[in-house]
C-alpha positions, 0 to 999 in steps of 0.5 A, spaced: 565 885 835 568 885 842 568 891 846 569 888 853 575 892 854 573 898 851 566 898 856 571 896 862 575 902 860 570 907 860 567 904 866 574 905 870 575 912 868 568 914 871 564 914 864 568 917 859 574 915 855 578 918 849 580 913 844 583 913 837 579 910 831 585 905 830 584 902 837 577 901 836 577 898 829 582 893 832 577 891 837 571 891 832 574 888 826 582 886 827 582 883 820 579 889 816 584 894 813 580 900 812 575 904 817 569 905 812 563 909 813 559 902 814 564 899 819 563 906 823 555 905 823 556 898 825 561 900 831 556 906 833 550 901 833 554 896 837 556 901 842 549 903 843 547 896 844 552 896 850 550 902 853 555 907 850 555 913 846 560 917 842 562 924 841 562 926 835 556 922 834 558 920 827 564 916 827 570 919 823 573 914 818 580 916 819 584 912 824 588 918 826 582 921 829 580 920 837 573 920 839 570 920 846 566 914 848 561 915 854 557 911 858 550 912 856 547 912 863 552 916 867 551 923 868 555 926 862 552 921 858 545 924 860 548 931 859 550 929 852 544 926 850 540 932 852 545 936 848 544 931 842 537 932 842 538 940 842 542 939 836 537 935 832 531 940 834 536 945 831 537 942 825 529 942 824 529 949 826 525 948 832 531 949 838 527 952 844 534 955 845 537 958 839 543 962 842 546 956 845 549 953 838 551 960 837 555 961 843 558 954 842 559 952 835 564 946 836 559 943 840 554 943 835 558 939 830 560 934 835 553 932 836 550 931 830 
C-alpha cells in the first residue's frame, strides 16, 4: 500500500481531505476488484501507521462512498480523537456528557 499521495494531499489541505473509497482502493490495492471489509481494515491500519485517521472511523466497503482523511497530529485530528473517545465511552454507558450524542446523533455514527 502506497499512501504517499494521500498523505501529501491531506497535509497540503491543512490536515483534512475528502476522498472517495474508489480513489483510496486504487492506491491501496490497484489489482483488487472489490473493496472488502478485510481490505478496509488493512487500509485503516496503514493510515494509523502513517499518522492519519478517518471519518467515519469504520471505512465503508462501497467505492461510491466518500470519507474524510484527517492528519492525526493536527488540531482537527486531536478533536476527532477526543470525540471518538467519548463515543467509545458512550458505548460502555460511561459517557460523562450523555447529552452530547443526543444533540449530535450523526457525529456518533461516524465516530464508532
